[in-house]
N, C-alpha and C positions, 0 to 999 in steps of 0.2 A: 920097162921092167922085165927082166927075163925070169924064167922059172927057177934058175939057180940062185936068184937073189934071196928068196925066202924059203925055197924048197917046196913051193906049191904054185900051181897055175893061177894067174890073176883072174879075178871074177869079172865077167862081162858086165859092162855098164847097162843099167836098166833091167838086169836079170835078178833072180832071187835064188839063194842057196837052199838046200834041203833044210838047213837049220832055221832059216827064216820062215819057210813054209810050216815047219813044225811049231814054231812059236806062235804063228798066226792061228793055226788049228787049235793049239792049247788054249790061247786067250779066248778064242771063240767059244770053246766048250765051257770054260770057266764063266764067261759072261752068261751063257744060256743057263748054266746051273744056278748062278746067283739070281737071275731073273725068275727062275722057277721057284726059288726058295722064298722070295719076297712077294711073289704075285699072290694077291688075296684069293681065297677060294670063294666060290659062290655061296651066298648066304640066303637062306629061306626068308622071304619077306614076312614081316609081322602081320597080324590080322588087320591092324589099322592101315598098313601099307597096301595090303590087298584091296581094302575098300576104296582107298584113294585111287589106286590104279584102275579099278573097275569103273569108278565114276569118271575118271579121265577119258577112258576109251568108250564109254557108253554113248551110243547114238552116232558113232562114226560110220560113215558109209554113204552110198548114193541115196539121196532122198527120193521119195515117190514123186512121180510126175504129176503136176497139177496145172490147170489152165493158168496162163500168165495174165496178170492184171498189172499193166505198167503203173509205176508211181507217177505222181504229178511232176516231179523234176525231170523224169524221162520224157514225158509228153511235151513239157515246156522246151526242152533241149531240141527235140525233133522239129518243133514248130519254128524255133529260132534259127536253126542251121540252114534253112532254106534261103535266108536273106542276110545273115550276118555270121561272123565268126562266133564260136561258142567255147567257153572254158568251163568244163564241168569238174567240180571238186566234190568227191563223194567217197565214203569209206570203201575199202576193198570188199567185194562181194555184193555191192548194192545195185549193180546192173549198169555200169558205165559202158561196157562193151555192147550191151543190147542197143544202146542209142546209136553207136557207130554201125552196127549190123543192120538196123532198120533203115538208116539213111542210105547205106550202101545198096540195100535191096531196092529202094526207090530209084536210085540213080541207074542201076543196071537195067531196070525195067524200061527206063527212058532212053536207053542206049548211051548212057554217059559212063564216065570212068572215075576210079577212085584209087587212092594210095593209102595203105595202112602201115604206119611205121612203129617199130618198137626199139628199145635200146639194146636188146639182147638177142643173140642168134637163136638161143633155145626157145625164147618166147615167140620169135618170128616163125620158127618151124612149127610151134604149137598152133599159132593163129592160122598158118597156111593150111594145116590139116583140118582145123575147125571150119574155116571158110570154104575149103574145097568140098567138104561134106554138105555145107549149107547151100552153096551156090553152084556147085558142079565144078569138077576139075578143069574143064575147058575155060571157065570164066576166071580162074585164079592163077596168078603166077607168083613166083618168089624170087627175090634178089637179095643176096647177102654176099659177104666176102667169099663164101664157100659154095653157094648154090646159085644157079641161074636157070630157071625153068619157066617156060611159057611167058617170056617177058613181054609179049604183045597182048596179054590178057587185059580185059577191062578193069580188073581188080588186081593190084600188085601189093603183095605183102613183103616188106623189107625192113632192113635196119635204117635208122635215121641217118647214118652216115651215107648210105647208098642214095637215099632220097636227096640229101644235101649235094652229093656229087653230081646227080642229074641236073640239079638247079644250076650248078657251076657250068656244066657242059652246055646246057641250053643258053646260058648267058654268053659264053664265049662264041657259040655258033650263031647267035642271033635268032634262036628258036624259042619255042614254048614247051614247057613240060606238059605232056598230054594227059591231063587229069582235071577233074572238076571239083574234087574234094581230097584233102589230105587229113588223115587222122594222126595226131601225135600222141600215142599212148605213153604213159609215164612222163608227162610233160615237165614234171619237177626236176628232171635231169638237167634242165637249163641251169640249175644252181650247182651242178657238179663241177668241181675245181678243174678236172682234167678234160672232161668231155662236153661241158656245158656250152662251149662255143659252137658246137655242131647244131644244137637246138636253136641257138641265137641266130646263126647264119641261115638255117632252114626257114625260120619265121620271117627274117628280113627279106630273103630272096624269093619267097613264094609270092607270085603275082596276086594283086588284090582280087582278080577275077576268080581265083581258086578259094573256095571256102575252107576254113580251118576249124577242125574240131579237136580241142585239146582235152585230154583226160588225165586226171591225177587224183590219188587218194591223200597225198601229203603235201601238196603245194602250199606254200605260205604266202600271205598277203596277196590273195587272188585278185582283189580290186586293183592294186598297184601293178601287178603283172598284166592284167587286161588293158590297163591304160597305156602301158608301154607297147603292147602289141598293136593297139589302135594307132598310136603315134607313128610307129615305124611302117605300118602297112596302109595307113590311111583308111582304115575300115572300122566299122562298129563291132564291138566285142561284148557279147552277153556273158555275164558270170552267173552260173547256176550252181548254187552251193547246197548240197544235200547234207545238212548238218545232222549230228546225232551219232549214236553208237553203231558199231558194225552189225549188220544183219547176220553175219556168219561169225559165231563165237570163236575166239582164240583160246586155246588151252596150252599152257606152258608146262614142260616137263624136262627132266635131266636124265640122260642115259649115261650111266657110269661105265667105267672101264671093265666092270664085272658084268656088263650087259643087264644091269638092273635099272628099272625105270622108276624115277622118283618124281612126284608132282612138285612143281615149284612152290606151291602154297599148300598148307595143311588144311584140314577140314574146317578150321576156324578162320581161314583166309589169311593166316600169317605165313611169313616165309618159313619154308621147311628147313629146320636146322640140321636135319640129317644130311643135307647136301654138303654142309661144311666139312664133312669127313673127306671130301674129294678135292678140297682146296690144295694148292701146292704146298702150303705150310704143313697141313695135316699129313700129306703124302710123305714129305721129307721126314717128319717125326716118326711115321710108321716104319720107314725104311731103316732109320737109325736103330730102332728096336730090333 
């Protein structure tokens, strides 16, 4: 098409005219103006809301240090892990990691080695920092998809996938994974639809000479799980169930788009109906007004 066909130069493909840019800027300004007009203004909480928020936040912080007195289930697990695999089911905050840490401490003193696995890189990094402070940075290494540090250390912290991969590598090379204990934190990931096979393979491929300590707060049918582990590994598995409520209280709240904090339950323990204001149906009704 020539310029004389319509009296103007043809627009380049992929480009935008000044009219297009004007329309985009105009639409953007209109959208911002509309959002400003419908955005709710902050509202001062009522006296009852203030009391609820104060109760919600009361006591939050680092507790005072006190001498540790292990619970019976922790001592039972420590005694059992020397001779058999152990599956510990206990609520979050009840001290499952303490069991692993004390057994690792014993093994390191005896010149032995340990692996500590988690399902998440963030949790792995956190445990790496924690154990480095506890046992010294020279004694701890980390292996994830992003990090590889001090891989020859007697204590390795890594994701379960990396540990599983080492088992495969050792199997292909006719070698042994150089560890005396493996801790599978968050062992209930075995039931995960997408990643559960990693835990299954790790359990099956871990040689019986390596003790396994499995930790979970939410594993279901622990007895059945332990029997399966015993069948595939040919090892005795002790189930230690610390039943009961969480030692660390959970408090639930909702943070609104206006940055207001609402307790999930009111002072009488009933669902806080004020939160219904922020359901999609209520929001759409507000915008129509």
